[in-house]
C-alpha positions as CSV (number, residue, x, y, z in Angstrom):
1,X,94.3,136.7,111.9
2,X,93.9,137.0,108.1
3,X,97.7,137.3,107.7
4,X,98.3,134.1,109.8
5,X,95.7,132.3,107.6
6,X,97.5,133.3,104.4
7,X,100.8,132.2,105.8
8,X,99.3,128.8,106.7
9,X,97.9,128.4,103.2
10,X,101.2,129.3,101.6
11,X,103.0,126.8,103.8
12,X,100.6,124.1,102.9
13,X,100.9,124.9,99.2
14,X,104.7,124.8,99.5
15,X,104.6,121.4,101.2
16,X,102.3,120.0,98.6
17,X,104.6,121.3,95.8
18,X,107.6,119.7,97.4
19,X,105.7,116.4,97.9
20,X,104.6,116.4,94.2
21,X,108.1,117.2,93.0
22,X,109.6,114.5,95.2
23,X,107.2,111.8,94.0
24,X,106.8,112.9,90.4
25,X,109.7,110.6,89.3
26,X,108.0,107.6,91.0
27,X,104.8,107.7,89.1
28,X,104.3,104.4,87.3
29,X,107.3,102.9,88.9
30,X,107.9,100.3,91.6
31,X,110.5,100.1,94.3
32,X,113.7,97.9,93.8
33,X,115.5,97.3,97.1
34,X,119.2,96.3,96.9
35,X,120.8,94.2,99.6
36,X,124.4,93.8,98.6
37,X,127.3,92.4,100.6
38,X,129.8,93.8,101.2
39,X,128.1,97.2,101.3
40,X,131.2,98.8,99.7
41,X,130.5,97.1,96.4
42,X,129.9,99.1,93.3
43,X,126.4,98.5,92.1
44,X,124.7,99.3,88.8
45,X,121.2,98.8,87.7
46,X,120.9,98.6,83.9
47,X,124.4,100.1,83.7
48,X,123.6,103.1,85.8
49,X,125.7,103.5,89.0
50,X,123.6,103.3,92.2
51,X,124.7,104.6,95.6
52,X,121.5,104.1,97.6
53,X,120.0,100.9,98.9
54,X,116.7,101.3,96.9
55,X,115.5,102.9,93.7
56,X,112.3,103.2,91.7
57,X,112.2,101.6,88.3
58,X,109.7,100.9,85.6
59,X,108.0,97.5,85.5
60,X,109.9,94.9,83.5
61,X,113.3,93.3,83.5
62,X,116.2,95.0,85.1
63,X,119.8,93.8,85.5
64,X,121.7,94.4,88.7
65,X,125.5,94.1,88.7
66,X,127.8,94.3,91.8
67,X,131.6,94.2,92.0
68,X,134.3,94.9,94.5
69,X,138.1,94.4,94.3
70,X,139.0,91.1,96.0
71,X,135.5,89.6,95.5
72,X,133.7,87.7,92.8
73,X,131.4,89.9,90.7
74,X,127.7,89.1,90.6
75,X,124.9,89.8,88.2
76,X,121.2,89.2,88.3
77,X,118.4,89.9,85.9
78,X,115.0,90.2,87.7
79,X,111.4,90.7,86.5
80,X,110.0,93.6,88.6
81,X,106.2,94.0,88.7
82,X,105.9,95.0,92.4
83,X,108.3,96.0,95.2
84,X,111.2,93.6,94.8
85,X,114.3,92.9,96.8
86,X,117.5,91.8,95.1
87,X,120.0,90.1,97.5
88,X,123.5,89.4,96.4
89,X,126.5,88.2,98.4
90,X,129.9,88.5,96.7
91,X,132.3,85.7,97.8
92,X,135.8,86.7,98.6
93,X,138.4,85.9,96.0
94,X,142.1,85.4,96.8
95,X,144.1,87.0,99.6
96,X,142.8,90.5,98.9
97,X,139.2,89.5,99.7
98,X,140.2,87.6,102.8
99,X,142.2,90.5,104.1
100,X,139.3,92.8,103.4
101,X,137.0,90.7,105.5
102,X,139.5,90.5,108.3
103,X,139.8,94.3,108.3
104,X,136.0,94.8,108.0
105,X,134.2,92.5,110.4
106,X,130.9,94.2,109.6
107,X,131.2,93.1,106.0
108,X,131.9,89.5,107.2
109,X,128.8,89.6,109.5
110,X,126.7,90.9,106.6
111,X,127.9,88.1,104.3
112,X,127.2,85.6,107.1
113,X,123.7,87.0,107.7
114,X,122.8,86.7,104.0
115,X,124.1,83.2,103.9
116,X,122.2,82.2,107.0
117,X,119.0,83.7,105.6
118,X,119.4,81.9,102.3
119,X,120.0,78.6,104.0
120,X,116.9,79.1,106.2
121,X,114.7,80.0,103.3
122,X,116.0,77.0,101.3
123,X,115.4,74.7,104.2
124,X,111.8,76.0,104.6
125,X,111.1,75.5,100.9
126,X,112.5,72.0,100.9
127,X,110.5,71.1,104.1
128,X,107.3,72.2,102.4
129,X,108.1,70.3,99.2
130,X,109.4,67.2,100.9
131,X,107.5,66.9,104.2
132,X,109.2,63.5,105.0
133,X,112.5,65.3,105.7
134,X,111.5,65.8,109.3
135,X,111.6,62.0,109.7
136,X,115.3,61.8,108.8
137,X,117.7,60.4,109.6
138,X,116.7,56.8,109.9
139,X,119.3,55.0,112.1
140,X,119.5,51.2,112.6
141,X,122.4,48.9,113.5
142,X,122.6,47.7,109.8
143,X,122.0,50.9,107.8
144,X,121.4,54.6,107.9
145,X,119.4,57.0,105.7
146,X,120.3,60.7,105.5
147,X,119.4,63.6,103.3
148,X,122.0,64.3,100.7
149,X,122.7,66.6,97.8
150,X,121.6,65.1,94.4
151,X,124.3,64.1,91.9
152,X,121.9,64.2,88.9
153,X,122.5,60.6,88.0
154,X,120.6,59.0,85.1
155,X,118.1,57.5,87.5
156,X,117.4,60.7,89.3
157,X,114.3,62.8,88.6
158,X,115.2,65.8,86.5
159,X,113.8,68.3,89.0
160,X,115.2,66.6,92.2
161,X,116.4,69.1,94.9
162,X,117.5,66.4,97.3
163,X,118.7,62.8,97.4
164,X,118.8,60.1,100.1
165,X,122.1,58.6,101.1
166,X,121.9,55.0,102.3
167,X,124.9,53.6,104.1
168,X,124.6,49.8,104.5
169,X,126.8,46.8,105.2
170,X,125.3,44.4,102.6
171,X,122.9,44.2,99.7
172,X,120.3,42.8,102.0
173,X,120.7,45.8,104.3
174,X,120.3,48.1,101.2
175,X,117.0,46.3,100.4
176,X,115.9,46.8,103.9
177,X,116.7,50.5,103.8
178,X,114.7,50.9,100.6
179,X,111.8,49.2,102.3
180,X,112.0,51.6,105.2
181,X,112.1,54.5,102.8
182,X,108.9,53.2,101.3
183,X,107.1,52.4,104.6
184,X,108.4,55.0,107.0
185,X,108.6,58.0,104.7
186,X,105.7,57.0,102.6
187,X,107.4,57.7,99.2
188,X,108.0,55.6,96.1
189,X,111.8,55.0,96.1
190,X,111.8,55.3,92.3
191,X,110.8,59.0,92.6
192,X,113.9,60.0,94.6
193,X,117.6,59.6,93.9
194,X,119.1,57.1,96.3
195,X,122.9,57.2,96.8
196,X,124.3,54.0,98.2
197,X,127.5,53.8,100.2
198,X,129.2,50.8,101.7
199,X,129.5,51.0,105.5
200,X,133.0,50.3,106.7
201,X,133.8,47.0,108.4
202,X,134.8,47.9,111.9
203,X,136.5,44.5,112.4
204,X,139.0,45.2,109.6
205,X,141.8,47.6,110.7
206,X,144.1,47.3,107.7
207,X,147.0,46.0,109.8
208,X,148.7,42.8,108.7
């Protein structure tokens, strides 16, 4: 019985030693998770090659670089204070990148998944910041109002993430559209970039 007890104690001590040795390098560090597409990309963190999908780093700024033949390289510098995930998708570049994706459908799916997740997150952020987006588009027989990408014109707010595209047949319809933006969306038209477009005249075919 005493012998079994000693063996148990030795095993426990050995397990504790392994645990301490395994975690000793993580003391005072935080986890940095790397989600890189394609997975075959060469990844470095602060210039050191990384082969795993996560590492432990000291708190502070760290630079992640990723590259793969046939794809555009990417680089990001992040401030790490707690567990952080860095997501990078390398766009294909030229015929080599296209052929790689055709021969590696898993890489293509991974790029698509990262793109979809980014689009969803961006949409959620915009919806919280601009709650009136769920009321678009505004469709009438004389004009339409849609969400659009900002062009950063001189009249646009400097921090605008979106714009409103108004397609109207006449100046009067443009004015009506602006009124609907004010009344239906509840926003001041001067605080959002409005891009005006002329609606085509369906009665003009261009034939002589």
